[in-house]
N, C-alpha and C positions, 0 to 999 in steps of 0.2 A: 504494500500500500504506500502510495506516494505521501511523503511527509509534508504537511502544510506549513507554510511559513507563518509565524505569529503575526497577527494584524492589529492586535490591541496595543496601544501605546505603552500600557503598563507592563507588557510582556517583553518589550524591547530592551536591549542592552546598549547603553550609550557610553562610549569611551570618553572618559573625563581626563583631560590632560592638565596637570598642575605644574606651573612654572615654579622656579625657585622662589621661596618665600621672601617677600620684602616687607619690612615693618611699615605699618600705616603712617607712622610719623615721618617717613622719608618722602612720601608723595602726597600727603594730605594738603589739599588746597592748591595743588600745582597748576590747575586750570582756572584759577581765579585771580583777578587783579587785586590781591589782598593787601592788607595794611603793610605787611613785610615787603611785598613787591613794590608798592607805592613808595615806601621809604627808600628802597634801593634805587629806584629809577628816577626819582625826582630830586632836583636841587633842594637844599635844606629850607630856603625861604619859601619856595613853592609848596613844599610838603607842609610847612607850618600854616600857610594860608588855606590849603585844602582842608586840613584837620580842623581849623577854626571854623571854616564854612560848614563842615559836616556837623560839628558839635553844637554850633549856634544856629543851624538851619538858615544860613545866609547864602546869597548868590555869589558866584565867582566872577571876578572881573575878566574881561576878554583875554588879556595877556596871560593870566594864570591858566585859564581854560585851554588856551592854545598849547601851553607847555604840557599840561596833563594829557591832552588829546594826543600829542606827539608821542609821549612816553607809552600811552596805552596802545597806540598803533604799532610801535616798534615791538612791544611785548607780544601783541597778537600775531604779528608777522613771524616772530620767532616760533610761535606755536603752530604755524601753518595756516593761519586764517587768511582768507581772500576777501571776505565780506564782513560788514558790521551790521547790526540790527538793533533798533530800539525795541526792547522786549517789554511788553505791557500786558495788563490783565483786564480786557474789556468785560462787560457784563454778560459773558457767555459761559462762565464757569471754567474756561480754559485760558491759555495765553495766546498772544498774537505777536507777529514780528514781520517786518518788511526788510529784506536784505538789500544792502547797497554795497557795491564793490569799492574797495580801496583804490583800485586802478582808475586813473583819471588821465585823459589825453593831455599831452604836453607838447605836441608838435606832430608833424606828418609821420604817421606810422609808429608813434612812440607813446608810452604811458608812464606814469609815475604814481606810486602809492601816496595818497593824500588823505588826511583826516584832521579837520580843523576843530577848534574849540566850539564853533557854532554848530557843527554837525554832532558833536558830543552832547552839548547842552540841550539842544532842541531839534525835534524832527517834525515833519508835517505829513503824516499818512492820511489817506482818504478815510474819513469817518462816516461816510453816508450809509454804509451797510452794517454798522455795528448797532446793537440795541441801545436805546437811550431812555427807556421807560416813558416814552412819549413827550420828552421835554423839548424836542427839536424836530423840525421837518426833515424829511429824507433828503431833499435837495441841498440842505445846508451841509455840504460835504466836508468842509475843512475841519481838521482836528489837529491837535498839537500833542506831541510827546515831550515830556520834560524830564531830564536826567535826575534820578534819585541817587544822590551821592552817598546815602547811608547804606546802600546795598551794593556790594562789589560786582563789577562786570565779570563775566565768565566766558569760557570757551565752550562752544557747543559743537560736538562732532556728530555728523550724520552720514554714515558711509564714508565716501572720500571727501565730503564737504566739511569745511571747518569755518565757523562763524564766531565773531566776537559779539556777544549779547550784552546789551547795556540796559539794566533795569530802569524803567521810566514810569511816570504817571501819564495819564491820557485825559485830556480835556478838550472841550469844543472851543471855537473861535471866540465865543462870548464868555468863556470861563466855566461853562457847565460841566459837571463831572460825568465822564463817560466810562469810568473804570472802577475797580474795587480797591486799588491802592490809595487813591487820593482821599477817600473818606477815612481810611485807616490812619494815614499820616496826620490828617486833621484831628482825629480822635486822640491819637497819641500825644499830639502837641497840646490839646486842650487839657487832657488828663495831667500832663506834666506841669502845666502852669498852675492848675488848681491844687495839685498835690504839694508842689513846692511852696505855694502860698500858705497852705494849711500847716505844713511842717514848720515854717518860720513863725507862724502865730503860736505854735506849741513850744517854741523855744529852740528849734534846730536851725539856727541862723546860718550855719555853714553849708546847708544843702543847696545845691545849684541845679540838680536834675534828678528826676525820678524816671527810672527805666522799667518798661513793662516787658516781662519775659513770657515766652510761650513755647510749648512743646506739642507739636501736632502729630499724633500717631496715625498711621495709615493701615487699615485692614483691607485685605484684597483676596481674591480667589485666583488660583492658578488652574488653568484648563489646558490640556494638551492641544496643540494646534490642529491635529487631525480631528479631534472631537469638535473643536470650536467651529471649523468650517462646515461641519455637517449640521450645525444648528443655525438656521437663518435668524432665529430670534436673538441669539447671542451676537451674531455679526451685525445685525441692523439696530438692535435695541440695547445691547450690552447686558441683557439679563434673560433668564428663561421665563417664557410666558405660556408655553404649551408643553404637553407631555405629562407623563406620570411621575409622581414623587419617587425619590430613590428608596430602595429597600431598607437602607440604613441611613438615618440622618444624624442629628446631634443629640438624640434622646439620652444616650449613655454618657455623653460628655467625655468619652475616652480619647478624643482627638486633642482636647485642650491641654496645652503644654506637653504634649506627647513627644516622643522621640522623632526628630526631623529626618525624613528619608533622604537618601544620598542625592537624588536628582534635585530635590527641593533645596537642600542645603547648598548645592553647587550654584543653583540659580541665585539664591540669596547672597552668596559670596560675590558673584559677578556684579550684582546690583550695588552692593555696598562698596565694592572697589571703585566703581564709577562715581558714586556719591562722595566718597572720600576725596577723589580728585577735584570735585567741585566744592570742597570745603563744607560739605554737609555732614554734621556729626551724628551719623547713624549709630545707635547704641544697642537697641534691643531687637531681637527677632525670636518669634516662637509660633507654634501652631495655635490657631484659634479654635473655637468650639465646633463649627461646622466642618464637614469633610472638605478638604482642598481649600480651606480658609486659613490665612496666615496674617501676621502683623509685623510691621516695622515701626520702631519708635526712635526718634532722634533726641538728643540732649536739649533741654530748654535753652533758648537763646533770645536775643532781642526780638520783639514781636514782629516788626516789619520784615526783618531778615528771615524769621521763622516761616512767615507766610510765603515769601519768595522761594525758600527752600522746599516748602511743601508742594508748591506748583511744579518745581523741578523734579521732585520725587515722582509725582503723578505722570509727568511726561515720560 
């Protein structure tokens, strides 16, 4: 009798190749324009101005912005980036980005890589097709992205493409909010002002700033690709809406905190490796209650940065 090849994904054997172990501390944040990189790349006076602008939520002058943009461009080119993008969070639940090439014509048949302070600080993507909650007409197309200096730029790799992503807020021509970052930044600023004022009334005269910390855990389901493409409800809707319930669910709760299988553990390792390169402090991983449900949890960090990191994890 001819032996049948196994067709179930669970029956297959996947060869897992493990390279030589490298401590996380040696590559953590290597794809982010972090505080350490900024300090290394910028002149001392420019670094001081930038840190002051970040800490006091002030705008940068044009000269300083040009120096920062040049340093950021040179760093991104070293990482293999060919484009830059203002990375923002419209009211869609996901992120958005428009890629522009560093290459700029400089004569007949020649280009040069350019990135100015103006391009760093502000962008002008088309905002006509983003949801606005009815606050503006569709034909009012103009929208502006504004650099969020408190969240570091990062390198995004997608196949052979490499892009410098710059976290930004997104508003309309008339200043109406078109994203989820702007309300968060305004809330953090208002909370800081009120909390500092209250603490000073209580006698803590030396307090200058109150920081909000946040740690957003992500729970997710892992489904083998072969199974995924056989379920159109999963492909189109991201969830199961038809079919019979499984023979075994989460009734016994034996999956929760159970031993992690090899394939799943390898997947988690690959994800965490990429997150560490982006400076995301992934800390906890474990099985969740339902079959094929898992969790990843980062260390608490400043709220605005934590939200950006959460979006990057979901991507």
